[in-house]
C-alpha positions in Angstrom: -17.1 7.4 18.7 -16.3 5.7 22.2 -14.2 2.5 22.7 -12.7 1.0 25.4 -8.9 0.5 25.5 -6.9 -2.7 25.2 -3.6 -1.3 26.8 -0.3 -3.4 26.7 2.3 -3.6 29.2 5.7 -2.7 28.3 7.3 -6.0 28.3 10.4 -6.7 26.3 10.3 -7.0 22.5 12.1 -10.6 23.0 9.9 -11.4 26.0 6.6 -10.3 24.0 8.1 -12.5 21.1 8.9 -15.8 23.3 5.7 -15.4 24.9 3.6 -15.0 21.2 5.3 -17.9 20.1 5.2 -20.0 22.9 1.9 -22.8 23.0 1.2 -21.3 26.4 0.6 -18.0 25.8 -1.2 -16.5 27.8 -3.2 -13.0 26.8 -3.7 -11.9 30.3 -0.2 -11.4 30.6 0.0 -9.1 27.4 -3.5 -7.6 27.4 -5.3 -5.4 30.5 -8.9 -4.1 29.8 -8.8 -0.6 31.0 -11.5 0.8 33.2 -11.5 4.2 32.0 -13.8 4.5 28.8 -11.5 7.1 26.5 -12.8 8.4 23.7 -11.9 9.2 20.1 -14.1 12.1 18.0 -14.8 10.6 14.6 -14.2 13.4 12.0 -14.5 12.1 8.5 -13.8 8.7 6.7 -10.1 9.0 4.9 -11.0 5.6 3.0 -12.3 2.3 2.8 -10.8 -0.7 1.5 -10.4 -4.5 1.8 -9.5 -4.4 5.3 -12.0 -2.1 6.8 -12.7 1.5 7.5 -10.0 3.9 8.3 -11.4 7.6 9.7 -9.3 10.5 10.5 -10.0 11.2 14.2 -9.4 13.3 17.4 -7.7 12.0 20.5 -10.0 13.5 23.1 -7.9 12.3 26.0 -4.2 13.6 24.5 -4.6 17.1 23.5 -6.7 16.3 20.7 -4.2 14.6 18.8 -5.0 13.5 15.2 -5.0 9.9 14.4 -6.5 7.1 12.0 -8.5 4.8 13.5 -8.7 1.7 11.6 -12.1 -0.2 12.2 -11.5 -4.2 11.2 -13.6 -7.3 12.5 -12.2 -10.1 14.1 -14.2 -13.7 14.1 -14.9 -14.8 18.0 -14.3 -18.1 19.3 -15.8 -19.9 22.2 -12.7 -18.6 24.1 -12.8 -15.0 23.0 -10.9 -13.2 20.9 -8.2 -16.0 18.8 -5.3 -16.2 20.4 -3.4 -15.8 17.0 -5.1 -12.2 16.7 -3.9 -11.7 20.5 -0.4 -12.5 19.2 -0.4 -10.4 16.5 -1.3 -7.1 18.3 1.0 -7.9 21.0 3.5 -8.1 18.5 2.7 -5.2 16.3 2.1 -3.0 19.3 5.3 -3.8 20.9 7.2 -2.9 17.3 5.8 0.6 18.2 8.4 1.1 20.8 11.2 1.1 18.3 10.2 4.1 17.0 11.4 3.3 13.6 11.4 5.9 11.1 9.9 4.2 8.3 7.0 2.2 10.1 3.8 3.8 10.9 3.5 3.8 14.7 0.7 1.6 16.1 -0.9 3.9 19.1 -3.5 1.9 20.9 -6.0 -0.9 20.5 -9.4 -0.6 21.1 -12.4 -2.6 21.0 -15.7 -1.5 20.0 -19.2 -3.4 19.3 -19.4 -7.2 19.7 -21.7 -8.3 17.3 -23.5 -11.7 19.0 -25.3 -12.9 15.4 -22.4 -12.8 13.6 -19.9 -13.8 16.2 -17.7 -10.9 15.5 -16.0 -8.2 17.9 -15.0 -5.1 16.1 -11.7 -3.7 17.0 -10.0 -0.1 16.5 -6.4 0.0 15.6 -5.1 3.8 16.4 -2.3 4.7 14.2 -0.3 8.0 13.9 -2.3 10.0 11.0 -0.2 10.9 8.0 -2.0 13.4 5.8 -0.9 11.8 2.4 0.3 8.4 1.0 2.3 7.6 -1.8 -0.2 7.0 -4.6 -1.6 10.8 -4.0 2.1 11.9 -3.7 3.0 10.5 -7.2 0.0 11.9 -8.4 0.9 15.3 -7.6 4.1 15.8 -9.2 4.8 17.8 -12.2 5.2 16.5 -16.0 9.1 16.4 -15.2 8.4 13.6 -12.5 10.5 13.0 -9.3 13.4 14.3 -9.0 16.1 11.7 -8.7 17.6 12.8 -5.1 13.8 12.2 -3.5 13.3 9.0 -5.5 16.5 7.5 -4.2 15.5 8.9 -0.7 12.3 7.0 -0.8 12.9 3.9 -2.3 15.6 3.4 0.5 13.2 4.3 3.0 10.7 1.9 1.5 13.2 -0.9 1.8 14.7 0.2 5.1 11.2 -0.2 6.2 10.6 -3.4 4.9 14.1 -4.7 6.1 13.0 -4.1 9.4 9.5 -5.6 9.2 11.5 -8.7 7.8 14.1 -8.8 10.7 10.9 -9.2 13.0 9.7 -11.8 10.9 6.8 -9.8 9.9 5.5 -10.1 6.2 3.7 -7.2 4.6 1.9 -9.1 1.9 0.2 -6.4 0.8 2.8 -3.4 -0.3 1.7 -1.0 -2.6 1.8 3.1 -3.1 -1.8 3.5 -0.8 0.0 1.7 2.2 3.3 3.7 1.8 2.3 7.0 3.8 4.4 10.3 3.4 4.9 12.6 5.8 4.7 16.6 5.6 8.6 16.2 5.6 8.8 14.0 2.9 9.5 10.8 4.9 7.9 7.3 3.5 6.0 5.2 6.1 4.9 1.6 5.9 1.5 1.1 6.8 -1.0 -1.9 7.2 1.3 -4.3 8.0 0.5 -7.3 10.6 -2.4 -9.0 11.7 -2.5 -11.0 8.7 -5.1 -13.7 10.0 -7.1 -10.8 11.3 -7.1 -8.9 7.9 -8.0 -12.4 6.1 -11.2 -13.0 7.9 -12.0 -9.1 7.0 -11.0 -9.5 3.3 -13.7 -13.1 3.2 -16.4 -10.2 4.3 -16.2 -7.5 1.7 -16.6 -7.6 -1.9 -13.9 -5.0 -2.3 -11.3 -6.5 -4.8 -7.7 -5.9 -3.5 -5.6 -4.5 -6.6 -3.5 -7.4 -8.3 -0.8 -4.8 -9.6 1.7 -5.7 -6.7 1.4 -9.2 -5.9 4.1 -11.5 -6.5 3.7 -14.2 -9.2 3.6 -16.8 -6.3 0.9 -15.5 -4.5 -0.8 -15.1 -7.9 -0.6 -18.8 -8.5 -1.3 -19.7 -5.0 2.3 -21.0 -3.6 3.6 -21.0 -0.6 5.4 -17.6 -0.3 7.9 -15.9 2.1 9.3 -12.3 2.7 10.5 -12.5 -1.1 6.9 -11.4 -1.9 7.5 -7.7 -0.1 10.3 -7.3 -2.3 8.8 -8.0 -5.9 5.8 -5.6 -4.3 8.8 -2.8 -3.3 10.0 -3.7 -7.1 6.8 -2.6 -8.5 6.3 0.5 -6.2 10.3 1.7 -7.2 9.2 1.5 -10.5 5.9 3.4 -10.5 8.0 6.3 -8.6 10.3 6.5 -11.9 7.3 6.3 -14.8 4.4 7.1 -12.4 2.4 4.9 -13.9 1.7 1.0 -12.6 4.4 -1.6 -14.1 1.7 -4.4 -14.6 -1.7 -3.0 -14.3 -4.0 -6.1 -14.9 -7.4 -6.4 -15.1 -7.6 -10.2 -13.9 -5.7 -12.6 -12.0 -4.5 -14.0 -15.7 -4.0 -11.0 -17.3 -1.9 -9.8 -14.4 0.2 -13.2 -15.1 0.5 -12.3 -18.6 1.6 -8.7 -18.0 4.8 -10.6 -15.6 6.0 -12.9 -18.2 5.9 -9.8 -20.3 9.0 -9.1 -18.1 10.1 -12.4 -16.4 9.6 -14.8 -19.8 7.0 -17.4 -19.5 8.2 -19.7 -16.8 9.5 -23.2 -17.7 7.0 -26.4 -17.7 8.6 -27.6 -14.6 7.6 -24.4 -12.9 4.2 -24.1 -13.6 2.2 -25.7 -10.6 -0.3 -28.4 -11.6 -2.9 -26.6 -9.2 -3.6 -23.6 -11.4 -6.5 -24.0 -13.4 -5.2 -22.4 -16.9 -2.6 -23.9 -18.8 0.8 -22.5 -19.3 0.1 -23.0 -23.1 -2.6 -20.2 -22.2 0.5 -17.7 -22.7 2.6 -16.5 -25.1 6.2 -17.9 -25.0 8.5 -15.2 -24.1 11.9 -14.7 -23.1 13.0 -12.5 -20.0 13.8 -9.1 -20.7 15.3 -6.1 -18.5 12.8 -3.9 -16.4 13.7 -0.9 -18.2 11.7 -2.6 -21.6 8.7 -1.6 -19.5 10.0 1.4 -17.7 12.0 3.5 -19.7 12.8 6.2 -17.1 15.2 3.9 -15.4 18.9 4.5 -15.4 21.7 1.5 -15.4 22.1 1.4 -11.7 18.1 1.5 -10.7 17.7 -0.9 -13.8 19.8 -3.4 -12.1 18.4 -3.0 -8.6 14.9 -3.7 -10.2 16.4 -6.6 -11.8 17.3 -8.4 -7.9 13.9 -7.4 -7.2 12.1 -8.6 -9.9 12.9 -12.3 -10.5 9.7 -14.8 -10.9 12.2 -17.4 -9.0 11.7 -15.7 -5.3 15.2 -17.8 -4.1 16.5 -15.2 -6.9 15.4 -11.8 -5.4 17.7 -10.1 -3.0 16.8 -9.1 0.6 15.9 -5.8 1.5 19.3 -5.5 3.6 21.3 -6.5 0.5 19.5 -4.3 -1.2 20.2 -1.5 0.4 23.7 -2.2 -0.4 23.5 -1.9 -3.6 25.3 1.1 -5.9 22.2 2.9 -6.9 21.9 3.6 -3.2 25.5 4.7 -3.3 25.6 7.2 -6.2 24.9 10.5 -6.3 21.7 11.5 -7.9 22.1 13.3 -11.4 
């Protein structure tokens, strides 16, 4: 596999942020095409999802380093790559300069084939490679489950990564165990964040259904959302680390909402969007419950932690930064 590299100048993050938010953003000031065609040797397919195909590959130009190549398609405009995509790639690449321990690092961006008929460009996002995701990690656990100290550590690393993204105005929107990678040393790192508009386009081109199990109710109800959607998803993931099974395993959007309401209670009529195709009366009238009603493995402090993450009203969910100060992360695990 060969692709020509789209490199980034090492501009300070604050400068990139200012340029990316400017109406007069100059992509040429951030990107330059390399004259050398550097090669990545494809080894095998890691997985295929709504955001495209991910390959395990060898970086021929860097001591045969093993990397992960994510192949996505970008809709081209008359001027080439959309400015929004260039902004997002610039910000993503710049985040890598922070070397955050809980964020999968984007190493490079390459462009591949230009599809003239479809008016698309294939992009390869080159990430550091980790062997396992959290879903596989949970599946490999013994019947006794995850050790309390390990669970506390991974939950803290998950929220630390989310806090880092939110502090740089990035909403993940699709947090789930397969997007939480676990290193050989047991460190959790977030993947598949950023490039929202590029991914939105890619999702329209595929029949793969993105799992609903970790989606916040406001997204399911097609309402405006903010960073609180990631807090909801993180709460679902932490509950799954305790129980080794999904908290809300819905089979459809309506079934997903029904399972959520079994915990949060059915919303009040005033909270129900008029644009939703089904009536609020099609759901049983339930009262709110505590998270340990569905996840019996929770201790008192972890139950309280999740209650601050799994509120139906996004305004009542705590920020990742505030959650990291919760007593659950201060206690000595049993």
